[in-house]
LOPA-683272 format. One record per residue (C-alpha): residue in one letter; x, y, z. Coordinates in steps of 0.2 Angstrom, whole numbers, plus 5000, padded with zeros to 4 digits. Layout:
aXYZ ...
This chain:
x502850934947 x502850774957 x502850624948 x503150444954 x504650334946 x504950144945 x506350114957 x506949974946 x506750074929 x506750244934 x505250274922 x503850384926 x502250294933 x500950394926 x500750584922 x501550714934 x500150794948 x499250934942 x498351044951 x499651154961 x499551344957 x501351364962 x502951274967 x503051134978 x504351144991 x504150985002 x503150814999 x502650675011 x501850505008 x500550435019 x501050275029 x499750175021 x500550235006 x498850304997 x499050494999 x500450594995 x500450775003 x501250934996 x501951075005 x501651234993 x502651404991 x500951484993 x500751435010 x499551295006 x499551095007 x498750984995 x498350814997 x498450694983 x497750524977 x499250414973 x498050274964 x497650414951 x498650564954 x497050674957 x497050814969 x495950764986 x494850904992 x495451094991 x497251144997 x497351185015 x497751355020 x499151305031 x500151455033 x500451635028 x502151605021 x502951445011 x502751275018 x504451225017 x504451055027 x502950915029 x502850765037 x501550625040 x501950505053 x501850335058 x499950275062 x499250425050 x498550525064 x499050705057 x500050785045 x501350915053 x501851075044 x503251195045 x503451355037 x504651485032 x503951605047 x504451465060 x502751405063 x502251225065 x500551165062 x499750985066 x498250955055 x496950805055 x496950695038 x495350785033 x496350945033 x495551025048 x496651105061 x497451005077 x498651125083 x499951265081 x501551325089 x501751505080 x503851525086 x504451335084 x505951415076 x506751585071 x507351595053 x505951455048 x505751265049 x506851165036 x506450995041 x505250885051 x505350705053 x504450565066 x505150445078 x504650275071 x503150255082 x502450425076 x502450495094 x504050615093 x504150735080 x505750825077 x505950995069 x507651085062 x507751255059 x508551405050 x509151455068 x510351295070 x509251215082 x508451055084 x506751035093 x505750875099 x503950895101 x502450785108 x501450735090 x499850735099 x499950905109 x501350995101 x502151015117 x504051035119 x504950875123 x506650925133 x507751075129 x508151155112 x509651075105 x510951205099 x511651095085 x512551195073 x513051395070 x511951385053 x510451305048 x510151135051 x509251045036 x508950875040 x508950745055 x508450565056 x507850435068 x508650255070 x507450125065 x508150035080 x507450055097 x508450155108 x507850175125 
């Protein structure tokens, strides 16, 4: 059950979030810091109010398998989810679907991150690859990168602009 802790004290800042029926596997904070989104083992995504810890609306039926990765890119235009079946989905902040790639990775999506401007998504997978995607269209950007012989579990962008 997710909860917030103070950076200086490590003490809980309120009660744990309640309302999810199963394990939470991934969390992301909206760019404005007002909404937390959880990726859940039952394939749903839940939005939460950071202010009072209550669930916002009903869970989004995002995937038929566990949501292992979630991202809320800069600009707050969309929520992006990745599932253990390798599907990648794009959601509007209100929970309505905005796009989907059924076979983004073999072996499941393990991590999603976004460029500092929020326009490029990067996914990693259980298939040992890294892929770049256009955030607005979910179209691939460039070739699939065979990064490792085993699962790739994370990737990060530098906050510095690189041409």
